[in-house]
C-alpha positions as CSV (number, residue, x, y, z in Angstrom):
1,X,-17.7,-52.6,41.9
2,X,-20.8,-54.9,43.5
3,X,-19.7,-55.1,47.7
4,X,-18.6,-51.2,47.0
5,X,-22.4,-50.5,46.0
6,X,-23.6,-52.5,49.0
7,X,-21.2,-51.3,51.1
8,X,-22.0,-47.7,50.2
9,X,-25.5,-48.9,51.0
10,X,-24.9,-50.3,54.3
11,X,-23.3,-47.1,55.6
12,X,-25.9,-45.0,54.4
13,X,-28.4,-47.0,56.1
14,X,-26.5,-46.4,59.7
15,X,-26.4,-42.7,58.5
16,X,-30.0,-42.8,58.0
17,X,-31.1,-44.8,61.5
18,X,-28.7,-42.7,63.2
19,X,-29.7,-39.4,61.7
20,X,-33.5,-39.6,62.2
21,X,-32.9,-41.2,66.0
22,X,-31.2,-37.6,66.8
23,X,-33.6,-35.9,65.1
24,X,-36.5,-37.3,66.8
25,X,-34.6,-37.4,70.3
26,X,-33.9,-33.0,69.6
27,X,-37.5,-32.6,68.5
28,X,-39.7,-34.8,71.5
29,X,-37.9,-32.2,74.4
30,X,-39.5,-29.4,72.0
31,X,-42.7,-30.7,71.4
32,X,-43.5,-31.5,75.0
33,X,-42.3,-28.2,76.0
34,X,-44.4,-26.6,73.6
35,X,-47.6,-29.3,74.5
36,X,-46.8,-28.4,78.2
37,X,-47.1,-24.2,77.8
38,X,-50.5,-24.5,75.5
39,X,-51.6,-27.0,78.1
40,X,-52.3,-29.7,75.1
41,X,-52.2,-32.7,77.4
42,X,-54.1,-35.9,77.5
43,X,-56.7,-35.7,80.0
44,X,-57.2,-39.6,81.5
45,X,-60.7,-41.1,80.7
46,X,-62.7,-44.3,81.3
47,X,-60.6,-46.1,78.5
48,X,-57.4,-44.8,79.6
49,X,-54.8,-46.8,81.1
50,X,-53.2,-44.0,82.7
51,X,-53.5,-41.9,85.4
52,X,-51.2,-38.8,85.0
53,X,-52.0,-35.6,82.6
54,X,-49.5,-36.4,80.1
55,X,-47.9,-34.8,76.9
56,X,-49.4,-36.0,73.8
57,X,-48.3,-35.2,69.7
58,X,-45.0,-37.6,69.8
59,X,-46.1,-38.6,66.4
60,X,-45.0,-35.2,65.2
61,X,-41.5,-36.0,65.4
62,X,-42.5,-39.2,63.7
63,X,-43.2,-36.9,60.5
64,X,-40.9,-34.5,60.3
65,X,-38.4,-37.7,60.6
66,X,-39.9,-39.5,57.5
67,X,-40.3,-36.6,55.7
68,X,-36.4,-34.9,55.8
69,X,-34.9,-38.3,55.0
70,X,-37.4,-38.9,52.4
71,X,-36.1,-35.9,50.5
72,X,-32.6,-37.6,51.0
73,X,-33.5,-40.6,49.4
74,X,-35.4,-39.8,46.6
75,X,-32.7,-40.9,44.3
76,X,-33.3,-44.3,44.9
77,X,-36.7,-44.7,44.3
78,X,-37.8,-46.6,41.3
79,X,-40.6,-44.2,40.4
80,X,-42.4,-41.3,41.5
81,X,-44.1,-43.0,45.0
82,X,-42.3,-40.5,47.3
83,X,-44.9,-37.8,46.6
84,X,-47.3,-40.3,47.4
85,X,-45.9,-41.2,50.3
86,X,-45.3,-37.5,51.8
87,X,-49.1,-37.1,50.3
88,X,-50.7,-39.5,52.8
89,X,-48.9,-39.0,55.6
90,X,-49.5,-35.4,55.8
91,X,-53.6,-35.9,55.7
92,X,-53.0,-38.6,58.3
93,X,-50.8,-35.7,60.0
94,X,-54.0,-33.6,60.3
95,X,-55.8,-36.0,61.1
96,X,-54.4,-37.3,63.9
97,X,-53.5,-33.6,65.1
98,X,-57.0,-33.2,64.9
99,X,-58.0,-36.1,66.9
100,X,-55.6,-35.8,69.5
101,X,-56.6,-32.0,70.4
102,X,-60.6,-32.8,70.4
103,X,-61.5,-35.9,69.7
104,X,-63.1,-36.2,66.4
105,X,-65.5,-38.9,65.6
106,X,-64.6,-42.7,64.1
107,X,-66.8,-41.5,60.7
108,X,-64.3,-38.5,60.8
109,X,-60.7,-40.4,61.3
110,X,-62.2,-43.0,59.0
111,X,-62.2,-40.2,56.3
112,X,-59.1,-39.1,56.6
113,X,-57.7,-42.8,56.6
114,X,-59.5,-43.1,53.3
115,X,-57.7,-39.5,51.9
116,X,-55.0,-40.7,52.6
117,X,-55.3,-44.2,51.1
118,X,-56.5,-42.6,47.7
119,X,-53.9,-40.1,47.4
120,X,-51.3,-42.8,48.0
121,X,-52.5,-44.9,45.3
122,X,-53.3,-42.3,42.8
123,X,-51.1,-42.6,39.7
124,X,-49.1,-45.1,41.4
125,X,-49.5,-49.1,40.7
126,X,-49.6,-50.6,43.7
127,X,-52.9,-51.9,43.1
128,X,-50.8,-54.6,41.1
129,X,-51.4,-57.3,44.2
130,X,-49.5,-60.4,43.0
131,X,-51.0,-64.0,44.2
132,X,-48.5,-66.1,41.9
133,X,-51.5,-68.7,41.4
134,X,-52.4,-68.7,45.1
135,X,-56.2,-70.4,45.3
136,X,-56.0,-69.8,41.4
137,X,-56.1,-65.8,41.6
138,X,-52.8,-64.5,39.6
139,X,-52.4,-60.6,39.5
140,X,-55.7,-58.7,40.4
141,X,-57.2,-56.5,37.4
142,X,-57.7,-52.3,38.0
143,X,-60.9,-52.3,40.4
144,X,-60.4,-55.3,42.3
145,X,-56.7,-54.6,43.2
146,X,-57.5,-50.9,44.0
147,X,-60.3,-51.7,46.2
148,X,-58.3,-54.5,48.1
149,X,-55.3,-52.0,48.4
150,X,-57.6,-49.8,49.9
151,X,-59.2,-52.1,52.5
152,X,-55.2,-53.1,52.9
153,X,-54.0,-49.7,54.1
154,X,-57.6,-49.1,56.1
155,X,-57.3,-52.6,58.3
156,X,-53.3,-52.4,59.0
157,X,-53.7,-48.1,59.5
158,X,-56.6,-49.1,62.1
159,X,-54.9,-52.1,63.6
160,X,-51.7,-50.1,64.7
161,X,-54.1,-47.2,65.9
162,X,-56.5,-49.8,67.8
163,X,-52.9,-51.2,69.8
164,X,-51.9,-47.6,70.7
165,X,-53.1,-48.4,74.6
166,X,-49.9,-48.9,76.8
167,X,-46.8,-47.5,76.6
168,X,-44.1,-48.7,74.2
169,X,-46.4,-51.3,72.6
170,X,-47.3,-49.4,69.1
171,X,-43.3,-48.6,68.9
172,X,-42.0,-51.6,69.5
173,X,-44.9,-53.5,67.6
174,X,-43.9,-51.4,64.6
175,X,-40.4,-52.0,65.2
176,X,-40.3,-55.8,64.9
177,X,-42.5,-55.1,61.8
178,X,-40.2,-52.6,60.3
179,X,-37.3,-54.6,60.9
180,X,-38.8,-57.9,59.1
181,X,-39.6,-55.9,56.5
182,X,-36.0,-53.7,56.4
183,X,-34.6,-56.8,55.8
184,X,-36.6,-58.3,53.5
185,X,-36.2,-55.6,51.2
186,X,-32.6,-55.3,51.6
187,X,-32.0,-58.9,50.7
188,X,-34.7,-58.3,47.7
189,X,-32.8,-55.1,46.5
190,X,-35.4,-52.8,47.1
191,X,-33.2,-50.2,49.0
192,X,-35.5,-46.8,49.0
193,X,-38.1,-49.3,51.0
194,X,-35.1,-50.5,53.3
195,X,-34.4,-46.5,53.9
196,X,-37.5,-46.0,55.0
197,X,-37.7,-48.6,57.7
198,X,-34.5,-47.5,59.3
199,X,-36.0,-44.3,59.0
200,X,-38.8,-44.9,61.0
201,X,-37.2,-47.4,63.3
202,X,-34.5,-45.0,64.6
203,X,-37.5,-42.6,65.3
204,X,-39.4,-45.1,67.5
205,X,-36.3,-45.8,69.4
206,X,-35.7,-42.2,70.0
207,X,-39.3,-42.1,71.0
208,X,-39.6,-44.8,73.3
209,X,-36.8,-43.0,75.5
210,X,-39.2,-40.6,76.4
211,X,-42.2,-42.8,76.4
212,X,-41.4,-44.6,79.2
213,X,-39.5,-41.4,81.4
214,X,-41.2,-40.7,84.3
215,X,-40.0,-37.3,83.9
216,X,-40.1,-36.3,80.7
217,X,-43.0,-38.3,79.1
218,X,-44.6,-38.3,76.0
219,X,-47.4,-40.0,74.0
220,X,-47.2,-40.6,70.3
221,X,-50.6,-40.3,70.1
222,X,-53.2,-40.9,67.3
223,X,-50.9,-38.8,64.9
224,X,-48.3,-41.4,66.0
225,X,-50.2,-44.7,65.5
226,X,-51.7,-43.5,62.4
227,X,-48.0,-43.0,60.7
228,X,-46.9,-46.4,61.7
229,X,-49.9,-48.1,60.6
230,X,-49.6,-45.8,57.1
231,X,-46.0,-46.8,56.5
232,X,-46.4,-50.5,57.3
233,X,-49.0,-50.7,55.4
234,X,-47.3,-49.0,52.5
235,X,-44.7,-52.0,52.5
236,X,-47.2,-54.7,52.8
237,X,-48.4,-53.3,49.5
238,X,-44.8,-52.7,48.3
239,X,-44.5,-56.5,49.0
240,X,-47.5,-58.1,47.4
241,X,-46.5,-55.6,44.3
242,X,-42.8,-57.3,44.2
243,X,-41.8,-59.0,40.9
244,X,-41.7,-62.8,41.7
245,X,-37.9,-62.6,40.8
246,X,-37.5,-60.4,43.8
247,X,-39.4,-63.2,46.1
248,X,-37.1,-66.0,45.0
249,X,-34.3,-64.1,46.0
250,X,-35.1,-64.3,49.7
251,X,-35.7,-67.9,49.3
252,X,-39.9,-66.9,49.8
253,X,-42.6,-69.4,47.9
254,X,-44.4,-66.1,45.7
255,X,-47.3,-67.9,46.0
256,X,-47.4,-67.8,50.1
257,X,-46.3,-64.1,50.0
258,X,-50.1,-63.5,51.3
259,X,-49.5,-65.7,54.4
260,X,-45.7,-63.7,55.1
261,X,-47.6,-60.5,55.3
262,X,-50.0,-62.3,57.9
263,X,-47.1,-63.7,59.5
264,X,-45.3,-60.1,60.1
265,X,-48.7,-58.1,61.4
266,X,-49.8,-61.1,63.3
267,X,-50.4,-59.5,66.6
268,X,-52.1,-56.0,65.3
269,X,-54.2,-58.2,62.9
270,X,-55.3,-60.7,65.7
271,X,-56.1,-58.1,67.9
272,X,-58.3,-55.8,65.4
273,X,-60.3,-58.7,64.1
274,X,-60.8,-60.2,68.0
275,X,-62.2,-57.1,69.1
276,X,-64.3,-56.6,66.4
277,X,-65.7,-60.0,66.7
278,X,-66.0,-58.9,70.6
279,X,-67.8,-55.6,69.9
280,X,-69.8,-57.5,67.3
281,X,-71.2,-60.2,69.5
282,X,-72.3,-57.7,72.6
283,X,-74.2,-55.6,69.9
284,X,-71.6,-52.7,70.3
285,X,-70.6,-51.2,67.5
286,X,-67.3,-52.3,65.9
287,X,-65.7,-48.8,65.6
288,X,-66.1,-47.5,69.1
289,X,-63.5,-47.8,71.1
290,X,-63.3,-49.9,74.4
291,X,-61.0,-51.7,76.9
292,X,-61.3,-55.1,75.6
293,X,-57.9,-54.9,73.7
294,X,-55.4,-57.4,74.5
295,X,-53.0,-55.3,76.5
296,X,-56.0,-53.6,78.8
297,X,-56.5,-57.8,80.0
298,X,-53.0,-58.1,80.5
299,X,-52.9,-54.8,82.6
300,X,-56.4,-55.7,84.4
301,X,-53.9,-59.0,85.8
302,X,-51.4,-56.5,87.2
303,X,-48.9,-56.3,84.8
304,X,-46.9,-52.8,84.2
305,X,-46.4,-51.0,80.9
306,X,-43.1,-52.0,80.0
307,X,-43.8,-55.7,80.8
308,X,-47.5,-55.7,78.8
309,X,-45.4,-54.6,76.3
310,X,-42.7,-56.7,76.2
311,X,-45.1,-59.6,76.6
312,X,-46.8,-59.3,73.6
313,X,-43.5,-58.0,71.6
314,X,-41.7,-61.1,72.2
315,X,-44.7,-63.4,72.1
316,X,-45.6,-61.8,68.6
317,X,-41.7,-61.8,67.3
318,X,-41.2,-65.2,68.1
319,X,-44.4,-66.4,66.2
320,X,-44.0,-63.7,63.4
321,X,-40.3,-65.4,62.8
322,X,-42.1,-69.2,63.1
323,X,-45.2,-68.8,61.0
324,X,-42.8,-66.7,57.9
325,X,-40.5,-70.1,58.0
326,X,-43.2,-72.0,58.0
327,X,-44.5,-69.8,54.8
328,X,-40.8,-70.9,53.5
329,X,-41.0,-74.7,53.3
330,X,-44.7,-75.5,52.8
331,X,-46.4,-75.3,49.0
332,X,-49.4,-76.5,50.2
333,X,-52.3,-73.7,50.5
334,X,-54.6,-74.8,52.4
335,X,-52.5,-76.2,54.9
336,X,-51.3,-73.0,55.6
337,X,-55.0,-71.8,55.7
338,X,-56.0,-74.2,57.8
339,X,-52.9,-73.7,60.2
340,X,-53.0,-69.8,60.2
341,X,-56.8,-70.7,61.1
342,X,-56.0,-73.1,64.2
343,X,-53.6,-70.6,65.2
344,X,-56.2,-68.1,65.4
345,X,-58.7,-69.8,67.8
346,X,-55.6,-71.0,69.9
347,X,-54.7,-67.3,70.6
348,X,-58.6,-66.6,71.2
349,X,-59.1,-69.7,73.4
350,X,-56.0,-68.1,75.3
351,X,-57.1,-64.9,75.8
352,X,-60.7,-65.9,76.6
353,X,-59.4,-67.5,79.6
354,X,-57.6,-64.8,80.6
355,X,-60.8,-62.3,80.0
356,X,-62.4,-64.9,82.3
357,X,-59.7,-64.6,84.9
358,X,-60.3,-60.5,85.3
359,X,-63.6,-60.2,85.9
């Protein structure tokens, strides 16, 4: 009976993946046609890494695919979290659309992200973050858990929003993150979230076909990157919210779950915190955009968009898998903390060496 259920789930996951791939593949040409007709194109500016007028709003296809599938997988959820996810996605959809059309201020964008985070957390139990004794901390109380949950949502959403600067980078990074989370939730028996991962992976793979195209090119826009970041953040909170027994099912050390999260999101988080350090050190506002991201440095060294995305994607995936493995064998929290800090400063040293060479 158990094998029959697992077989049914595997078939359903494959169908969901194929369905969302097809839906996105069919929707994007329609979006391109409408955007071209209405002249809602992305105009290159001093921060752009492209030189031609290009349709944007590709992220609308992610939203539509997710909404359709969320209705079908509603029976797999253990709570009424679907309505919270839809609410958060809807707020971010309009925030992203507004920014893609007229470019809103960072304050307005941050407000939209904050409202989406509150809408998602409202009435849920996702604030119950369990540290399992890490540094003497167990489950956080409501106030501390809610504040930390909002910060996690805002951090991850912005991390994905900021790396969306070259073709394929945000999408390929999203596929990597979603694939790892999808495997974790499948092995731990949290099927609902595995379906969410399969849904967005299908959409992102279909999107890449057009994002890398020369004739039917489209960008995901802020609409897309905000949605990817939001889903990645939701999955992160769910992982931090998992029961200890679920963590043990996949041979993870419960108190190391925060290190697993950092490992999975290693590149978006590294680029986010590095760019904030650079801006602050130069006396600039940390939320004002510039061209100091990792992908900008690689582009300035003569790499194409595809090569840049491939280099970053491959490097971050290998690093994520290696770090996740370390979290399964190291029980000493301080050794892990020191290891992650050392790795972070090694990354910084490599980046600054590259940055100096491009000047």
